[in-house]
Backbone as XML, in Angstrom:
<?xml version="1.0"?>
<chain id="A" units="angstrom">
  <residue number="1" name="VAL">
    <atom name="N" x="1.288" y="-6.016" z="3.819"/>
    <atom name="CA" x="1.682" y="-7.308" z="4.349"/>
    <atom name="C" x="0.657" y="-8.369" z="3.941"/>
  </residue>
  <residue number="2" name="ALA">
    <atom name="N" x="-0.619" y="-7.978" z="3.850"/>
    <atom name="CA" x="-1.673" y="-8.932" z="3.480"/>
    <atom name="C" x="-1.447" y="-9.519" z="2.092"/>
  </residue>
  <residue number="3" name="LEU">
    <atom name="N" x="-0.725" y="-8.814" z="1.242"/>
    <atom name="CA" x="-0.432" y="-9.332" z="-0.096"/>
    <atom name="C" x="0.361" y="-10.643" z="-0.044"/>
  </residue>
  <residue number="4" name="PHE">
    <atom name="N" x="1.077" y="-10.863" z="1.043"/>
    <atom name="CA" x="1.981" y="-12.011" z="1.135"/>
    <atom name="C" x="1.535" y="-13.049" z="2.165"/>
  </residue>
  <residue number="5" name="ALA">
    <atom name="N" x="0.338" y="-12.887" z="2.699"/>
    <atom name="CA" x="-0.187" y="-13.841" z="3.681"/>
    <atom name="C" x="-0.519" y="-15.171" z="2.989"/>
  </residue>
  <residue number="6" name="LYS">
    <atom name="N" x="-0.733" y="-16.194" z="3.772"/>
    <atom name="CA" x="-1.089" y="-17.506" z="3.214"/>
    <atom name="C" x="-2.575" y="-17.594" z="2.883"/>
  </residue>
  <residue number="7" name="THR">
    <atom name="N" x="-3.395" y="-16.800" z="3.562"/>
    <atom name="CA" x="-4.832" y="-16.763" z="3.307"/>
    <atom name="C" x="-5.274" y="-15.310" z="3.174"/>
  </residue>
  <residue number="8" name="SER">
    <atom name="N" x="-6.515" y="-15.127" z="2.780"/>
    <atom name="CA" x="-7.012" y="-13.764" z="2.604"/>
    <atom name="C" x="-7.092" y="-13.036" z="3.946"/>
  </residue>
  <residue number="9" name="THR">
    <atom name="N" x="-7.024" y="-11.719" z="3.854"/>
    <atom name="CA" x="-7.102" y="-10.856" z="5.030"/>
    <atom name="C" x="-8.296" y="-9.935" z="4.862"/>
  </residue>
  <residue number="10" name="THR">
    <atom name="N" x="-9.179" y="-9.910" z="5.858"/>
    <atom name="CA" x="-10.319" y="-9.002" z="5.844"/>
    <atom name="C" x="-10.160" y="-8.003" z="6.983"/>
  </residue>
  <residue number="11" name="VAL">
    <atom name="N" x="-10.308" y="-6.745" z="6.640"/>
    <atom name="CA" x="-10.235" y="-5.658" z="7.613"/>
    <atom name="C" x="-11.648" y="-5.065" z="7.702"/>
  </residue>
  <residue number="12" name="THR">
    <atom name="N" x="-12.200" y="-5.003" z="8.913"/>
    <atom name="CA" x="-13.594" y="-4.576" z="9.084"/>
    <atom name="C" x="-13.712" y="-3.321" z="9.945"/>
  </residue>
  <residue number="13" name="ASN">
    <atom name="N" x="-14.875" y="-2.712" z="9.859"/>
    <atom name="CA" x="-15.199" y="-1.527" z="10.664"/>
    <atom name="C" x="-14.217" y="-0.377" z="10.441"/>
  </residue>
  <residue number="14" name="VAL">
    <atom name="N" x="-13.887" y="-0.124" z="9.186"/>
    <atom name="CA" x="-12.916" y="0.922" z="8.864"/>
    <atom name="C" x="-13.478" y="1.956" z="7.889"/>
  </residue>
  <residue number="15" name="ALA">
    <atom name="N" x="-14.752" y="2.267" z="8.019"/>
    <atom name="CA" x="-15.356" y="3.282" z="7.144"/>
    <atom name="C" x="-14.614" y="4.609" z="7.252"/>
  </residue>
  <residue number="16" name="ASN">
    <atom name="N" x="-14.001" y="4.869" z="8.409"/>
    <atom name="CA" x="-13.249" y="6.120" z="8.586"/>
    <atom name="C" x="-12.049" y="6.224" z="7.645"/>
  </residue>
  <residue number="17" name="MET">
    <atom name="N" x="-11.611" y="5.105" z="7.065"/>
    <atom name="CA" x="-10.505" y="5.167" z="6.095"/>
    <atom name="C" x="-10.904" y="5.950" z="4.838"/>
  </residue>
  <residue number="18" name="ARG">
    <atom name="N" x="-12.182" y="6.122" z="4.634"/>
    <atom name="CA" x="-12.663" y="6.830" z="3.441"/>
    <atom name="C" x="-12.589" y="8.352" z="3.586"/>
  </residue>
  <residue number="19" name="ILE">
    <atom name="N" x="-12.339" y="8.844" z="4.790"/>
    <atom name="CA" x="-12.352" y="10.293" z="5.013"/>
    <atom name="C" x="-11.004" y="10.807" z="5.520"/>
  </residue>
  <residue number="20" name="LYS">
    <atom name="N" x="-9.939" y="10.177" z="5.144"/>
    <atom name="CA" x="-8.587" y="10.618" z="5.506"/>
    <atom name="C" x="-8.038" y="11.477" z="4.372"/>
  </residue>
  <residue number="21" name="GLU">
    <atom name="N" x="-6.727" y="11.502" z="4.190"/>
    <atom name="CA" x="-6.149" y="12.295" z="3.099"/>
    <atom name="C" x="-6.762" y="11.931" z="1.750"/>
  </residue>
  <residue number="22" name="THR">
    <atom name="N" x="-7.128" y="10.680" z="1.635"/>
    <atom name="CA" x="-7.810" y="10.174" z="0.443"/>
    <atom name="C" x="-8.780" y="9.089" z="0.901"/>
  </residue>
  <residue number="23" name="ASP">
    <atom name="N" x="-9.585" y="8.609" z="0.027"/>
    <atom name="CA" x="-10.410" y="7.431" z="0.340"/>
    <atom name="C" x="-9.449" y="6.241" z="0.291"/>
  </residue>
  <residue number="24" name="ARG">
    <atom name="N" x="-8.913" y="5.887" z="1.431"/>
    <atom name="CA" x="-7.847" y="4.883" z="1.476"/>
    <atom name="C" x="-8.307" y="3.496" z="1.042"/>
  </residue>
  <residue number="25" name="ILE">
    <atom name="N" x="-9.553" y="3.169" z="1.229"/>
    <atom name="CA" x="-10.020" y="1.849" z="0.793"/>
    <atom name="C" x="-9.988" y="1.775" z="-0.732"/>
  </residue>
  <residue number="26" name="THR">
    <atom name="N" x="-10.546" y="2.769" z="-1.391"/>
    <atom name="CA" x="-10.531" y="2.778" z="-2.856"/>
    <atom name="C" x="-9.111" y="2.916" z="-3.385"/>
  </residue>
  <residue number="27" name="ALA">
    <atom name="N" x="-8.289" y="3.730" z="-2.733"/>
    <atom name="CA" x="-6.903" y="3.900" z="-3.165"/>
    <atom name="C" x="-6.139" y="2.577" z="-3.078"/>
  </residue>
  <residue number="28" name="LEU">
    <atom name="N" x="-6.311" y="1.858" z="-1.973"/>
    <atom name="CA" x="-5.672" y="0.545" z="-1.842"/>
    <atom name="C" x="-6.126" y="-0.397" z="-2.952"/>
  </residue>
  <residue number="29" name="LYS">
    <atom name="N" x="-7.422" y="-0.414" z="-3.200"/>
    <atom name="CA" x="-7.953" y="-1.278" z="-4.260"/>
    <atom name="C" x="-7.296" y="-0.935" z="-5.595"/>
  </residue>
  <residue number="30" name="ASN">
    <atom name="N" x="-7.270" y="0.348" z="-5.946"/>
    <atom name="CA" x="-6.691" y="0.762" z="-7.225"/>
    <atom name="C" x="-5.257" y="0.271" z="-7.381"/>
  </residue>
  <residue number="31" name="GLU">
    <atom name="N" x="-4.457" y="0.456" z="-6.348"/>
    <atom name="CA" x="-3.030" y="0.127" z="-6.453"/>
    <atom name="C" x="-2.790" y="-1.376" z="-6.364"/>
  </residue>
  <residue number="32" name="ILE">
    <atom name="N" x="-3.538" y="-2.081" z="-5.558"/>
    <atom name="CA" x="-3.383" y="-3.545" z="-5.473"/>
    <atom name="C" x="-3.796" y="-4.198" z="-6.788"/>
  </residue>
  <residue number="33" name="LEU">
    <atom name="N" x="-4.856" y="-3.703" z="-7.396"/>
    <atom name="CA" x="-5.260" y="-4.243" z="-8.705"/>
    <atom name="C" x="-4.174" y="-3.997" z="-9.750"/>
  </residue>
  <residue number="34" name="LYS">
    <atom name="N" x="-3.509" y="-2.838" z="-9.717"/>
    <atom name="CA" x="-2.413" y="-2.570" z="-10.659"/>
    <atom name="C" x="-1.285" y="-3.576" z="-10.491"/>
  </residue>
  <residue number="35" name="LEU">
    <atom name="N" x="-1.042" y="-4.000" z="-9.252"/>
    <atom name="CA" x="0.006" y="-4.988" z="-8.982"/>
    <atom name="C" x="-0.358" y="-6.372" z="-9.510"/>
  </residue>
  <residue number="36" name="GLY">
    <atom name="N" x="-1.646" y="-6.574" z="-9.801"/>
    <atom name="CA" x="-2.128" y="-7.895" z="-10.198"/>
    <atom name="C" x="-2.757" y="-8.637" z="-9.046"/>
  </residue>
  <residue number="37" name="GLY">
    <atom name="N" x="-3.044" y="-7.929" z="-7.954"/>
    <atom name="CA" x="-3.656" y="-8.536" z="-6.788"/>
    <atom name="C" x="-5.172" y="-8.562" z="-6.893"/>
  </residue>
  <residue number="38" name="GLU">
    <atom name="N" x="-5.785" y="-9.131" z="-5.872"/>
    <atom name="CA" x="-7.239" y="-9.213" z="-5.817"/>
    <atom name="C" x="-7.704" y="-8.494" z="-4.558"/>
  </residue>
  <residue number="39" name="PHE">
    <atom name="N" x="-8.719" y="-7.650" z="-4.707"/>
    <atom name="CA" x="-9.190" y="-6.794" z="-3.627"/>
    <atom name="C" x="-10.704" y="-6.712" z="-3.702"/>
  </residue>
  <residue number="40" name="ILE">
    <atom name="N" x="-11.366" y="-6.979" z="-2.601"/>
    <atom name="CA" x="-12.820" y="-6.859" z="-2.531"/>
    <atom name="C" x="-13.134" y="-5.657" z="-1.634"/>
  </residue>
  <residue number="41" name="GLU">
    <atom name="N" x="-13.775" y="-4.673" z="-2.228"/>
    <atom name="CA" x="-14.101" y="-3.431" z="-1.515"/>
    <atom name="C" x="-15.548" y="-3.463" z="-1.042"/>
  </residue>
  <residue number="42" name="ARG">
    <atom name="N" x="-15.738" y="-3.082" z="0.217"/>
    <atom name="CA" x="-17.067" y="-2.913" z="0.775"/>
    <atom name="C" x="-17.141" y="-1.528" z="1.423"/>
  </residue>
  <residue number="43" name="GLU">
    <atom name="N" x="-18.307" y="-1.114" z="1.824"/>
    <atom name="CA" x="-18.479" y="0.239" z="2.374"/>
    <atom name="C" x="-17.572" y="0.489" z="3.579"/>
  </residue>
  <residue number="44" name="ASP">
    <atom name="N" x="-17.531" y="-0.460" z="4.517"/>
    <atom name="CA" x="-16.737" y="-0.241" z="5.732"/>
    <atom name="C" x="-15.715" y="-1.348" z="5.986"/>
  </residue>
  <residue number="45" name="SER">
    <atom name="N" x="-15.353" y="-2.068" z="4.929"/>
    <atom name="CA" x="-14.376" y="-3.149" z="5.080"/>
    <atom name="C" x="-13.787" y="-3.496" z="3.718"/>
  </residue>
  <residue number="46" name="PHE">
    <atom name="N" x="-12.770" y="-4.346" z="3.750"/>
    <atom name="CA" x="-12.187" y="-4.833" z="2.506"/>
    <atom name="C" x="-11.474" y="-6.149" z="2.765"/>
  </residue>
  <residue number="47" name="THR">
    <atom name="N" x="-11.265" y="-6.891" z="1.687"/>
    <atom name="CA" x="-10.544" y="-8.152" z="1.751"/>
    <atom name="C" x="-9.452" y="-8.135" z="0.693"/>
  </residue>
  <residue number="48" name="ILE">
    <atom name="N" x="-8.264" y="-8.543" z="1.098"/>
    <atom name="CA" x="-7.136" y="-8.705" z="0.186"/>
    <atom name="C" x="-6.872" y="-10.204" z="0.065"/>
  </residue>
  <residue number="49" name="ILE">
    <atom name="N" x="-6.885" y="-10.684" z="-1.168"/>
    <atom name="CA" x="-6.659" y="-12.104" z="-1.436"/>
    <atom name="C" x="-5.266" y="-12.238" z="-2.058"/>
  </residue>
  <residue number="50" name="PRO">
    <atom name="N" x="-4.335" y="-12.878" z="-1.350"/>
    <atom name="CA" x="-2.968" y="-12.954" z="-1.852"/>
    <atom name="C" x="-2.843" y="-13.783" z="-3.130"/>
  </residue>
  <residue number="51" name="LYS">
    <atom name="N" x="-1.895" y="-13.406" z="-3.949"/>
    <atom name="CA" x="-1.576" y="-14.095" z="-5.198"/>
    <atom name="C" x="-0.141" y="-14.618" z="-5.106"/>
  </residue>
  <residue number="52" name="PRO">
    <atom name="N" x="0.209" y="-15.587" z="-5.939"/>
    <atom name="CA" x="1.571" y="-16.128" z="-5.879"/>
    <atom name="C" x="2.634" y="-15.143" z="-6.358"/>
  </residue>
  <residue number="53" name="SER">
    <atom name="N" x="2.250" y="-14.180" z="-7.201"/>
    <atom name="CA" x="3.230" y="-13.196" z="-7.666"/>
    <atom name="C" x="2.514" y="-11.911" z="-8.065"/>
  </residue>
  <residue number="54" name="TYR">
    <atom name="N" x="3.297" y="-10.851" z="-8.142"/>
    <atom name="CA" x="2.786" y="-9.530" z="-8.503"/>
    <atom name="C" x="3.744" y="-8.898" z="-9.493"/>
  </residue>
  <residue number="55" name="LYS">
    <atom name="N" x="3.289" y="-7.854" z="-10.175"/>
    <atom name="CA" x="4.164" y="-7.139" z="-11.096"/>
    <atom name="C" x="4.520" y="-5.785" z="-10.497"/>
  </residue>
  <residue number="56" name="GLY">
    <atom name="N" x="5.746" y="-5.362" z="-10.758"/>
    <atom name="CA" x="6.194" y="-4.061" z="-10.309"/>
    <atom name="C" x="5.526" y="-2.966" z="-11.124"/>
  </residue>
  <residue number="57" name="VAL">
    <atom name="N" x="4.997" y="-1.971" z="-10.456"/>
    <atom name="CA" x="4.302" y="-0.865" z="-11.110"/>
    <atom name="C" x="4.660" y="0.436" z="-10.400"/>
  </residue>
  <residue number="58" name="THR">
    <atom name="N" x="4.271" y="1.535" z="-11.002"/>
    <atom name="CA" x="4.366" y="2.819" z="-10.329"/>
    <atom name="C" x="3.110" y="2.996" z="-9.491"/>
  </residue>
  <residue number="59" name="VAL">
    <atom name="N" x="3.304" y="3.188" z="-8.204"/>
    <atom name="CA" x="2.203" y="3.280" z="-7.250"/>
    <atom name="C" x="1.871" y="4.746" z="-7.009"/>
  </residue>
  <residue number="60" name="GLU">
    <atom name="N" x="0.623" y="5.088" z="-7.169"/>
    <atom name="CA" x="0.128" y="6.428" z="-6.866"/>
    <atom name="C" x="-0.045" y="6.546" z="-5.355"/>
  </residue>
  <residue number="61" name="THR">
    <atom name="N" x="0.366" y="7.656" z="-4.775"/>
    <atom name="CA" x="0.223" y="7.832" z="-3.321"/>
    <atom name="C" x="-1.009" y="8.645" z="-2.947"/>
  </residue>
  <residue number="62" name="TYR">
    <atom name="N" x="-1.600" y="9.353" z="-3.890"/>
    <atom name="CA" x="-2.757" y="10.201" z="-3.609"/>
    <atom name="C" x="-2.411" y="11.262" z="-2.562"/>
  </residue>
  <residue number="63" name="ASP">
    <atom name="N" x="-1.127" y="11.642" z="-2.524"/>
    <atom name="CA" x="-0.596" y="12.588" z="-1.537"/>
    <atom name="C" x="-0.886" y="12.123" z="-0.107"/>
  </residue>
  <residue number="64" name="ASP">
    <atom name="N" x="-0.833" y="10.815" z="0.102"/>
    <atom name="CA" x="-1.155" y="10.201" z="1.394"/>
    <atom name="C" x="0.073" y="9.438" z="1.885"/>
  </residue>
  <residue number="65" name="HIS">
    <atom name="N" x="0.622" y="9.892" z="2.989"/>
    <atom name="CA" x="1.835" y="9.312" z="3.556"/>
    <atom name="C" x="1.701" y="7.823" z="3.847"/>
  </residue>
  <residue number="66" name="ARG">
    <atom name="N" x="0.547" y="7.378" z="4.281"/>
    <atom name="CA" x="0.385" y="5.959" z="4.604"/>
    <atom name="C" x="0.395" y="5.083" z="3.354"/>
  </residue>
  <residue number="67" name="MET">
    <atom name="N" x="-0.091" y="5.601" z="2.260"/>
    <atom name="CA" x="-0.014" y="4.859" z="0.999"/>
    <atom name="C" x="1.452" y="4.686" z="0.594"/>
  </residue>
  <residue number="68" name="ALA">
    <atom name="N" x="2.215" y="5.749" z="0.686"/>
    <atom name="CA" x="3.633" y="5.681" z="0.311"/>
    <atom name="C" x="4.379" y="4.683" z="1.188"/>
  </residue>
  <residue number="69" name="MET">
    <atom name="N" x="4.150" y="4.758" z="2.481"/>
    <atom name="CA" x="4.875" y="3.876" z="3.398"/>
    <atom name="C" x="4.448" y="2.415" z="3.235"/>
  </residue>
  <residue number="70" name="SER">
    <atom name="N" x="3.159" y="2.161" z="3.084"/>
    <atom name="CA" x="2.719" y="0.770" z="2.984"/>
    <atom name="C" x="3.210" y="0.111" z="1.699"/>
  </residue>
  <residue number="71" name="PHE">
    <atom name="N" x="3.171" y="0.831" z="0.586"/>
    <atom name="CA" x="3.624" y="0.217" z="-0.659"/>
    <atom name="C" x="5.149" y="0.140" z="-0.748"/>
  </residue>
  <residue number="72" name="SER">
    <atom name="N" x="5.851" y="0.946" z="0.046"/>
    <atom name="CA" x="7.310" y="0.771" z="0.089"/>
    <atom name="C" x="7.640" y="-0.588" z="0.695"/>
  </residue>
  <residue number="73" name="LEU">
    <atom name="N" x="6.854" y="-1.021" z="1.667"/>
    <atom name="CA" x="7.065" y="-2.348" z="2.256"/>
    <atom name="C" x="6.788" y="-3.441" z="1.240"/>
  </residue>
  <residue number="74" name="ALA">
    <atom name="N" x="5.744" y="-3.268" z="0.440"/>
    <atom name="CA" x="5.464" y="-4.248" z="-0.617"/>
    <atom name="C" x="6.637" y="-4.324" z="-1.580"/>
  </residue>
  <residue number="75" name="GLY">
    <atom name="N" x="7.292" y="-3.185" z="-1.794"/>
    <atom name="CA" x="8.453" y="-3.144" z="-2.693"/>
    <atom name="C" x="9.631" y="-3.966" z="-2.221"/>
  </residue>
  <residue number="76" name="LEU">
    <atom name="N" x="9.650" y="-4.345" z="-0.959"/>
    <atom name="CA" x="10.718" y="-5.229" z="-0.475"/>
    <atom name="C" x="10.623" y="-6.614" z="-1.115"/>
  </residue>
  <residue number="77" name="LYS">
    <atom name="N" x="9.411" y="-7.016" z="-1.506"/>
    <atom name="CA" x="9.214" y="-8.340" z="-2.102"/>
    <atom name="C" x="8.804" y="-8.305" z="-3.565"/>
  </residue>
  <residue number="78" name="ILE">
    <atom name="N" x="8.392" y="-7.129" z="-4.041"/>
    <atom name="CA" x="7.950" y="-7.009" z="-5.434"/>
    <atom name="C" x="8.942" y="-6.129" z="-6.181"/>
  </residue>
  <residue number="79" name="PRO">
    <atom name="N" x="9.772" y="-6.702" z="-7.032"/>
    <atom name="CA" x="10.726" y="-5.894" z="-7.784"/>
    <atom name="C" x="10.001" y="-4.907" z="-8.714"/>
  </residue>
  <residue number="80" name="GLY">
    <atom name="N" x="10.563" y="-3.730" z="-8.835"/>
    <atom name="CA" x="10.035" y="-2.762" z="-9.786"/>
    <atom name="C" x="8.986" y="-1.809" z="-9.244"/>
  </residue>
  <residue number="81" name="ILE">
    <atom name="N" x="8.725" y="-1.843" z="-7.942"/>
    <atom name="CA" x="7.775" y="-0.893" z="-7.354"/>
    <atom name="C" x="8.422" y="0.495" z="-7.349"/>
  </residue>
  <residue number="82" name="ILE">
    <atom name="N" x="7.706" y="1.452" z="-7.874"/>
    <atom name="CA" x="8.131" y="2.852" z="-7.835"/>
    <atom name="C" x="7.040" y="3.621" z="-7.108"/>
  </residue>
  <residue number="83" name="ILE">
    <atom name="N" x="7.420" y="4.386" z="-6.095"/>
    <atom name="CA" x="6.462" y="5.162" z="-5.314"/>
    <atom name="C" x="6.421" y="6.578" z="-5.885"/>
  </residue>
  <residue number="84" name="LYS">
    <atom name="N" x="5.302" y="6.936" z="-6.477"/>
    <atom name="CA" x="5.122" y="8.267" z="-7.051"/>
    <atom name="C" x="4.874" y="9.270" z="-5.927"/>
  </residue>
  <residue number="85" name="GLU">
    <atom name="N" x="5.478" y="10.444" z="-6.032"/>
    <atom name="CA" x="5.298" y="11.516" z="-5.031"/>
    <atom name="C" x="5.553" y="11.011" z="-3.607"/>
  </residue>
  <residue number="86" name="TYR">
    <atom name="N" x="6.657" y="10.313" z="-3.433"/>
    <atom name="CA" x="6.991" y="9.708" z="-2.151"/>
    <atom name="C" x="7.272" y="10.724" z="-1.049"/>
  </residue>
  <residue number="87" name="ASN">
    <atom name="N" x="7.540" y="11.967" z="-1.417"/>
    <atom name="CA" x="7.835" y="12.981" z="-0.409"/>
    <atom name="C" x="6.634" y="13.349" z="0.451"/>
  </residue>
  <residue number="88" name="CYS">
    <atom name="N" x="5.466" y="12.820" z="0.146"/>
    <atom name="CA" x="4.289" y="13.081" z="0.985"/>
    <atom name="C" x="4.489" y="12.555" z="2.404"/>
  </residue>
  <residue number="89" name="VAL">
    <atom name="N" x="5.470" y="11.684" z="2.616"/>
    <atom name="CA" x="5.735" y="11.172" z="3.967"/>
    <atom name="C" x="6.285" y="12.263" z="4.883"/>
  </residue>
  <residue number="90" name="SER">
    <atom name="N" x="6.715" y="13.371" z="4.309"/>
    <atom name="CA" x="7.338" y="14.431" z="5.114"/>
    <atom name="C" x="6.393" y="15.008" z="6.163"/>
  </residue>
  <residue number="91" name="LYS">
    <atom name="N" x="5.087" y="14.892" z="5.966"/>
    <atom name="CA" x="4.154" y="15.464" z="6.945"/>
    <atom name="C" x="4.143" y="14.709" z="8.266"/>
  </residue>
  <residue number="92" name="THR">
    <atom name="N" x="4.517" y="13.441" z="8.272"/>
    <atom name="CA" x="4.505" y="12.677" z="9.526"/>
    <atom name="C" x="5.835" y="11.994" z="9.848"/>
  </residue>
  <residue number="93" name="PHE">
    <atom name="N" x="6.654" y="11.733" z="8.826"/>
    <atom name="CA" x="7.886" y="10.976" z="9.057"/>
    <atom name="C" x="8.899" y="11.399" z="7.991"/>
  </residue>
  <residue number="94" name="PRO">
    <atom name="N" x="9.441" y="12.615" z="8.132"/>
    <atom name="CA" x="10.312" y="13.165" z="7.080"/>
    <atom name="C" x="11.505" y="12.278" z="6.710"/>
  </residue>
  <residue number="95" name="ASP">
    <atom name="N" x="12.020" y="11.506" z="7.655"/>
    <atom name="CA" x="13.193" y="10.666" z="7.395"/>
    <atom name="C" x="12.821" y="9.229" z="7.036"/>
  </residue>
  <residue number="96" name="TYR">
    <atom name="N" x="11.559" y="8.981" z="6.741"/>
    <atom name="CA" x="11.115" y="7.613" z="6.493"/>
    <atom name="C" x="11.967" y="6.906" z="5.444"/>
  </residue>
  <residue number="97" name="PHE">
    <atom name="N" x="12.118" y="7.484" z="4.278"/>
    <atom name="CA" x="12.840" y="6.782" z="3.214"/>
    <atom name="C" x="14.341" y="6.731" z="3.477"/>
  </residue>
  <residue number="98" name="LYS">
    <atom name="N" x="14.866" y="7.672" z="4.212"/>
    <atom name="CA" x="16.273" y="7.607" z="4.609"/>
    <atom name="C" x="16.492" y="6.390" z="5.511"/>
  </residue>
  <residue number="99" name="ILE">
    <atom name="N" x="15.612" y="6.213" z="6.480"/>
    <atom name="CA" x="15.702" y="5.067" z="7.393"/>
    <atom name="C" x="15.336" y="3.775" z="6.654"/>
  </residue>
  <residue number="100" name="PHE">
    <atom name="N" x="14.312" y="3.827" z="5.836"/>
    <atom name="CA" x="13.902" y="2.663" z="5.056"/>
    <atom name="C" x="15.057" y="2.141" z="4.211"/>
  </residue>
  <residue number="101" name="ASN">
    <atom name="N" x="15.769" y="3.030" z="3.557"/>
    <atom name="CA" x="16.896" y="2.612" z="2.714"/>
    <atom name="C" x="17.987" y="1.934" z="3.521"/>
  </residue>
  <residue number="102" name="LYS">
    <atom name="N" x="18.188" y="2.335" z="4.759"/>
    <atom name="CA" x="19.166" y="1.656" z="5.618"/>
    <atom name="C" x="18.725" y="0.230" z="5.909"/>
  </residue>
  <residue number="103" name="ILE">
    <atom name="N" x="17.436" y="0.040" z="6.140"/>
    <atom name="CA" x="16.904" y="-1.300" z="6.384"/>
    <atom name="C" x="17.035" y="-2.145" z="5.120"/>
  </residue>
  <residue number="104" name="TYR">
    <atom name="N" x="16.704" y="-1.551" z="4.003"/>
    <atom name="CA" x="16.735" y="-2.243" z="2.718"/>
    <atom name="C" x="18.147" y="-2.717" z="2.385"/>
  </residue>
  <residue number="105" name="GLU">
    <atom name="N" x="19.170" y="-1.957" z="2.799"/>
    <atom name="CA" x="20.560" y="-2.308" z="2.501"/>
    <atom name="C" x="21.031" y="-3.512" z="3.297"/>
  </residue>
  <residue number="106" name="VAL">
    <atom name="N" x="20.366" y="-3.824" z="4.399"/>
    <atom name="CA" x="20.796" y="-4.917" z="5.276"/>
    <atom name="C" x="20.575" y="-6.244" z="4.678"/>
  </residue>
</chain>
């Protein structure tokens, strides 16, 4: 969602994001940069600076359900987003993309 804000978004005190299924801070940076976004990574925080447009890319999930779900939302506004290994959502929300597709059709 921060990709589409009017100003930059800084998330702080989240060093624990580095010890989840993947290092989520670095993973977010990698994928946002692929989109053409701007991302400032710090040890326990990060800043996302919105851009006027992004390019559709294949997004790596790092076998992390939250990466798949968050970038699927970005795909609502960025044409051409492809979520690689999207089935990783099955560990917490097996019907996520089934329900997501119903929302997308509306």
